[in-house]
N, C-alpha and C positions, 0 to 999 in steps of 0.2 A: 554546602561548602562555601566558605568565604574566600575572598581574594587571598587573605593571609594563609588560609589553609591549603588553597591551591598551590601557592608558591612553596609551602612546606612540603607538600607531596612531591613536587618537582625536585626539591633538594634531597629529600629522603630517598628518592628513586634515582638520584644522580642523573637527572635529565640534562641532556646537552642542548636540547631545542624544544620548541613548543610548536605544535601543528594546529593552526587556526582553521576551523571548518565552518561552512555555512551551506544552506540548502538553496540551490537555484530554483527558479520559478517552477520548472517541470518536475523537480524532485531528486536531482542528483547532487551529491556533496561536492563542493568545490573547496580547495584548501591552498594555503601557503604555509611556509615553515620559517620560523625565526629563531636565532640563537637565544639561549636563556639569558645572555648578557643584555638582550633587548627587552626582557620581560621584567615587570615590576608591578606592584599592586595598583599603581595609577592606570595601568593599561586597561583594567577592568571597568574603568569609566571613560577613558580617553579613546580607546579603540585603535584600530589600524586602518589606514586608507587603502583602497583598492579601486580598480577601474570597473565601474558598474556597467559601462557600455559593452564590455566583452562577456557579460553574463546573459544568457538567453532570456529574452522577454523583459529585460530591465531597462536601464537608462539609455537615452540618446547620447551620441558621442560628444555633443556640445554641453552635456550636463552630467558628466560621467563620474565625477568624484563621489565616493561613498565611503562610509565607515562601517567596519565590522567590530562589534563590542563583545569580547568573550564573556560567556556566562560561567562564573567560577564553579557553579554547582555541577557543571558538566565535566569537570576535570577527571581524567582517567589516563592511565598510560597506554600507549598504542601497543597492541599485541604483536604487530608484524614488523615494525621498523627495526632495522639493523642497529641503529643508534637509539639510546634511551630517549623516548619522546613523550612529552606531555601533550595530550590532545584537549582541545577546548572547542565547544560549539558556540558560535556567536550569533548575535542578533544584528540586523542591519538598520543603520540610522543615517539621516541626512547630516552631512558634516557642518552645515551652516546653522540649520534650525535645531538640530539634535532630535528631531521628530522621528518616530519609528517609520520605516519605509513600508508603504501599504502593500507592496508586492513581495515582501519578505514572507515566505510561507510560515516560518516559525512565529513571526509576528502576528499573522492571522490566527494561528492556534492559540497564542497567548491572549489575544483579544477575545476569542471564543470562550476560553475559560473564565475570563473576567466578566463577560456578558452573562454566562450561566449564573454566576454569583449575584450579579445585579438584578436578575429577574426575581430572586428569592425562591426559585423553584428548588434549587439544590445547591450544594457547595462544590461537589466534585462529580465529574462524569469519568467513568472508567472505560477503557478500551482494551480488548483482547483480540488482536488480529491473528489470523492463522495463515501466514503467507506460504504459498506453495511455489515450488521452483523445479527446474530440470537441471541435472548435471550431465553433460555430454563429454565424450572423448575428443570430439572434433567438430568444428563448425566452419563452414566456408560459405561466403555469399558475395555476389558482385552483380552490377547491372550497368550497362553502357548503352550507347545508341542502337546497337544491333544485337545485344545478348543480355541474358539475365538468368540467374539461377541462385539456389541455396542448396546446401548439402550439410546435414548433420549426421553424426554417427555416435553410437553408444554401444559399449560392450554388452549392455543388458538388452539392447533393442531386439524386438521379435524378428525384425527383418534380417537379423544376422544368424538365424539358425542354420543356414546353409553356407555361411562364410568360411573360408579357409583361414583359420586363426592359428594353426600350427602349435597345438591342436585346438579345435573348437570343443569346449567342455560342456556345452549345452546349458541348461537352466536359464534360457532367455525368458524375460517377462512377457507373458501374453498380453495382447491388447486388452485394456480395460480390466485386467486381472492382477494389477500390481499392488493392491491394497493389503498391507501387513504380511507379505510373504517372509519366510525364514531364509537366512543364508543356506546354501549358496545362491539361490535365486536373487535374494536381496544382497547385492554386492556393495552397497553403500553404507552398511551399518557403521563401520569404523569411521568413515568419512563424516557422517552426520554427527557421530559422537565427538569427533575432533571439533566440529563447528560448535556444538553445545558447550564444550569445555572453554573454548575461547570466548563465547558469549558470556558465560558465567564469570570469566576472568575480568570482563569489563562491567560487571554488575547487573547483567540481565538474568532474571530468574526464569528458568525453563521448566515447563510442565512435562513435555514429552517430545519425542522425535520418532518418525516412522517413515516408511516407504509409502508413496501415494499410488493412486489407482493406475496411472498410465505406465506404459512400457518406458524403457530408456532412461531410467534413473530419476523419475519424479519423486520429490521429497517434500516433507513438511516438518517444521520444528515450531512448536507452540510456546509462546511466551506467556507468562502469568500477566494478568491485567495490570494496567498502570493508568494514571491520569493522562489527559489528552496531550499536553506538551511533552511529557516524559515518554509516553508511547511513541510520539512522533520522532523523538530523539533515538529511541531504541530501535525503531524500524530502520533508520538510517544505519545504525551500527549493525543491525541484523544483515542487511543487504551487503554492506562492506565485508563483514566476516565470512559470509557464505561464498562470495566471489573470490576472496583471497585465500581461503582454506582450499577451495577447489583448485585454484591456480597453483598453490604450493604442491599439489598432488598431481600436476600434469593434466588437470581437468578444467572444464569451463562451465560455469553455472550462469543460468539466465532466469529472470523473472518475467520474461516475455509470456503473455498469457496463453498463446496457442501456436507453439512451434511445430507440432506434429499433426499431420493430417489424420483424420478418423480415429483419434484417441482423445482422452480427456485433456482439457486445458488446465492451466494453473489459476486458481482463484485466490481470494483472500477473504475468507469469512470473518466478519468483525463482530465480536461480542461487545455489548455495551449496556451500561446501567448508570443511573443517577443516584447519588447518595447525598444526605444532609447529615454532616457529622458522622457518627457511626451507624446511622440508620439507612438501610437500603430501601429506596423509595419504589422500586419496581415489584416488590413482593406484596401480595394481597390475597383476596379471596375470590377473585374472578376467574376467568378462563385460564387454565394451566397454572393456577396459583399466582396470577399476575394482578397488579393493582390497576386501577382506572388510569393513573398516570402513564403506566407503561403501555396501555392500549392506545391512548392518545398519541404517545410518542411513535408507536408503530404506524398509526394512521398518517402522521406527518411524514414519516419516511416513505411510505407507499405513495402518498399523494405527490411528493416531489421527487420520487426515484428517477424519473426520466431526466430531470435537470441534474440531480446529484451525479448521474452517470457521467456527465462531462468531466467530473473530478475523480470519481471512483473507478471509472473504466475509460481512461483518457487517451487511449491509443486506437488506431484503426484495427490493430490486431486484437484488441479486446473483444471486438464483436464477432470474430471468428470463434471465440469461446462461447459467447452468449447465443448459443443455438440449441434447440431441443435435442435430447438424446444423449448428452454427454455430461449429465449431472449439473449443468449450469442452470440456475433459477431464472428462466426467462420471464415467467409469469409473475405478476405483482400481486401476490396473495400471502397470507400468513397462516401459520399452523403450529402446533406443538409437535415435536419430534420429527416432523416431516421435512426431509431434506430436498424436496422438490419445490418448496415454497421459497419465495424471495426473502421472507423474514420467518425464521424459525424460533420457537421458544424451547430451549433445551430442557430436558426433563430428567436430568441425571440425579438431581438432589432436591429434597423439599426444604432444605435450609434456606431461610430468607436471603442470606448473604449470597447464595448462589443464583438467585433469580435475576435473569438477564434476557435480552433479546440477541439474536444472531442475524445480522444482515449478510445475506449470502451472495449477493451479486458483485461486490467489488473484486478487483484483482490487484496484485502487487506491483503492476506497472505504474500505479498511482503514487502521487505525492501524499504521504500519510498525513502531514500536517493539514492540507487542504481537504482531503477526503474525509478525515475524521471530523473536521470542523463543519463541513457541509452536512454530513449525516446528523450531527448534533443540532445544527440550526433547523433543519427539517423536523426533527423530533420535538424540539422546543416549540416550533410553530404549531404542531399537532396539539401539544399540551396547552399552550396559550389560548388556542381557539377551540379547545375541547372537541377536536375532530373525532368523528365516529369511524371506527375501523371496519365495521360490518362483521359478518360471520366468517369464521375460519374456514379454510378449505382443507379439510382433513382427509384428503385423497391423494393418490399418486397422480399429480397434475399432468405428468408426461403421458399418462394413459387415457386422459379425457378426450372426448370427441370435439370437433370444431364447434358443434352446437353448445356443448357444455362450457367451452372456453370463451364463447361470444361475449360475455360480460366481464371477463377477467382481462384487465389491461396488461400490457407486456412491456418489457424494456425496449429501449431503442434498438434498431437494427443496424445502426452504423454510427461512427463518430460524428459525422455531419448532423445526423438526426439528433444526437445527444446535445450537440452544441446549439442547435436550433431550439431545443427545449430549454436550455439554459438561458438563451436570449429572451425567451417568452416568460420564463418562470424563475426569477431570482430575487424578488422583493424580500423573501424570507431570509436570504443570505446577508442583506444589507442592514438588518437590525443591529443596533449597537456598534455600527461601523466595523463589523467583523470582517466581512468582505466589502470592499468598496466598488462603486461602479467602474472605476478604472481597472480594478483587478478582474472583474467580469469581462469587460470589453477587451482587455489585453489578452486574457486567456483564449477567448474565442477567436480573436484576430490571429494570434500566434498559431493556434492549432489549425485554423483554416488555411493560412498561407503556407505553413511549413510542413503540414502533414496531409490534410485532405486534398489540397490542390496539387501537391507534389505527387501523390499516388494517382491522381487522375491523369497525369501526363504519361504514365508508364504503363505499357501493356503487361498483362499478367501471363505467365507461361501457359496456364490452362486455356486462355483465349485462343491459342493456336490450335488446341485440340477441338475447341468448339467451332472455330470460324475460319481456319485456314482454307478450307475447300468451299467457302461460301460463294 
């Protein structure tokens, strides 16, 4: 869509304002709204000014002026606003030099796409994430100098089998048994379909929706694959729609990876494949019908997985999910059909166009632009260096003995460990100036100062169980 077409869409839809959105460093949309009287075709090159020092991980206060330049191809009408609103996703540039801002996640993703083309390996990389999330009826949390707690509740929660609900009608989802139940056990069918219909309204193609494994309203809605930047945009829309449809129904949705103790967490398995023109390059005659290129790509992802984790699993809570026994792929191995492997090769179809890999360790707390770009850069490093992926591990990895697992590397056990790995292993990300050293350093510094160190300061409630009588 061109600037002219975007303005025509606004006119046709009788838009009274435009909402300008951009992604902050960590992955949340920020926005401001302007009357349509302030919009014209020149805005798509001139942009709007804003205070970059008030955005997490961005500018210092003495160098705060930034521009957001709307991308006309992202124009769509907002499905929730009371007043007819044109929405536009923007890119961040320096107001003086007009250079792309290196810490703009969408800018990183655009550079990643350009780098793929520059290598000659392929024209397009497609991503198909499967974000999982929980929908709760109530959530409360607080912590101060002398107390701390959280409390979540769900009408589906197994813990409510004995609750006085006036009346309690039963059909609570058992722990780890929430995959694909029928209503009335699945109480979220209509809610998820509402989400799907809004997603389709803004142009997202949906393949399916269903209840997920955990109790308490865990859900998954799967998007059809898209190119890197477009999927980054779609993931932002996806989260926005899930949260707002839930709220319209008096519920609350979260992409927090592990909100429930002793049940499955929420991951985001990410399907990916490289194409040149109309030719899928991951299809071949090797293991599981894959090409040599695909196997080198897998090798690159596995080699750099511990560093990728800093972007694909970027919260301290992410590592409460990445533990054995809850379907989280902790061990860095690959296999076909095997969901206990960190990288799986789906075997649903022999059609070459369906040949892809599935990276299973990420979660949806990640910034999609950065996580997708990091995985692609790791895979390309594997292709460029013709890395060997070794033998597949076609076993239930969770059932292997410690001796059998001795030579199988594993994911980091904490956010701090992932950040340490990123500090040691990031040269592959710097190729083509996709990620800059400043982006790497700022990411590590921000996460350490605002998350790792802040958690260190606070006692955990379970520590009182362990240590109060010491």
